[in-house]
Each structure stands twice: as C-alpha cells, then as structure tokens.
N, C-alpha and C positions, 0 to 999 in steps of 0.2 A: 511582528513575531507571531508565531503560530503555536497554539496550545494543542497538544495531541492527547486524545483520551477516547477510548472505544465507546463510552457512554455519552451520546450526543447531547442529551439534556444537561448532564452535569458539565460537560465541556462548554456548551453555550453559556451556562450560568457563570462559570469561571472566566471565560473570555470576556464577557460583559463586565464582571466585577473587577478584574485585574487590568483590563484595557488592552488585551491582545488584539492583533489585527484580524485573525482568522482562526477557525478550528480545523482539526485534522485528526488522524488516528495513527497508531502504530500497528501492533500485531493483535491477532485474535487466535483462538484455539486451532487444533490440527484437524486433518481429514483429507478428503480427496480434492483434486484440482477443481472439479465442478462446484463442490460445496464451498470451497474457498472463494471462488469467483462470485457465487451467488451471495455469500455473506458480505462481501465488500461492495458489491453493486447495491445491495439493500442499504448498507451503511451510507454509500454515496447519496442515494435518493433521500433518506431520512435527513442527512446533513443539509442537503440543499433545501429541503422543506423547513429546516429549523429557523430560517430567517436571518442566520448569521452569514458572514463571509466564510468561504471554505477553500481550503487547499486540498484537492483530491489526493488521498493516499493511494498509492499504486504498489502494493506488495507483489513480489515475484515468487513467493513461496517461503517456506521456512523449514529448514532441515538441519538442526544443530547436532544430529547424531555423531558426525565425525568428532565434534568437540566434546560430546558427552562420553564417548568411548575412550578418548585420550585427553581427559580433562586437565585443565590448568586450575590452580588454586583460586583464581579471581573470577572464574566463571562457574555458575551452577546451572548447567543445562540438563533438562530431562530428555526422555526419548520422543516427546511429542513432536510431530512434524506434519507438513503437508506433502502429498505426493507431488513430484516435480511435474510441471506442465510440459506438454509437447511444445515444439517451437511454434506451431500454429496457434495453440491455446494461449501462449504468452503474447504473441503478436496481436491476437484479437483482444486480449485484455488491455493491452497498452492502447490500441486504437480506440476502444470503447471509453477509456478514462479521458483521453485527449478530446474526443468528440464531445463527451459530457461537459468538459471544461469550456469548450468553444460555444456550445449551445447555451450555457448558463453564465455568460460573461459578467452579468451584474452581480452575481454571487461569488464567482470564481475570478475576481477582478485582477489577481496577480497573474492569471493565465499560465499557471504552473501546476505540476503534480509533484508529489514527493514519492520517489522511487526508493525502495529499500528492501532489505532482507535477502541479500545473496552475497556470498563470499566466494570469490573465484579460487581462493586457496583451499577451502575445505568442503565446499558444496557442489559447485557446477563447473569448474574450470572456465573455459570460454564459451560454453553452451549458450548462455543467455546473450552474451555479447554478439555472437555470431547470428543468433536468430533475430535480435533487434536491429542489427546493422542492415537488414533487408527492408525495414520499414521506417527507420529513423534517419534524418530528422523528420518530424511531422509537426505541423502547427495549424492554427486556425486560418 
C-alpha cells in the first residue's frame, strides 16, 4: 500500500508507523507548467532522500475549471489550475519520472509511477493520450 501526502517528512513518519509499503503524493497548488514540473521534481528528489520506499507521482496537470463552471453538488472545485503542458513538455516529464525510477531501483522497488489528474471528458480530450502514445510503453 502507498500513502500519499505532499509533506514528505509527515508521510514517511506515517508510512513507518502504519506499515505502508511506500510513500507518494497527489496534488499541489497551481501555476505554470515549468513551476509544476520543478515542484514535483523537487518532491521526487526529497522523497528519494527520505530513506523510505517511493512510488514516483507523475501528475499531468490540474484544471478543474470545467467542473467548477458547471459544478455538481458532490464536487467543490475552485478555479486554481496548472497551465496545460505542450505535448513535448508532457513527454519529457514522463520520461524524466521513468528514468528516475529506473536509476533508483532500490528505493522505487515496485518500478512503477502513479499517473493522475487528467480527465478526458472535461479537461483534455485525447490530447494527452495522443502525446503519450508516441513515447509509451517505456521501461527500465
């Protein structure tokens, strides 16, 4: 099992206390694509240095604006979002995360990444699928 928390120290403490297999993260705040990538690359490096097992989180962006403009009662979305990456930026981000996983096999022992935060119905259609089909599958 993987515990997801943006605060690496807190996540590592909880992983150890509860007996999870690895730590990871879900979302962080909004901004541009470059800031988004830098934030997660920084998170990856801190997580690897934490001494715990890690499943690299691989976010593809975050844009809940379609859901906030036409909300449903069970979702409370604000206007915060990341700018959509270009196809090349997305491909580079995927390749970086997979390479990091391959280089750190002793820490990323499941040899997997968690990909999240895109919704073909409300955010990007097949844009990401088309971009990633050019580079995937990719493995160590």
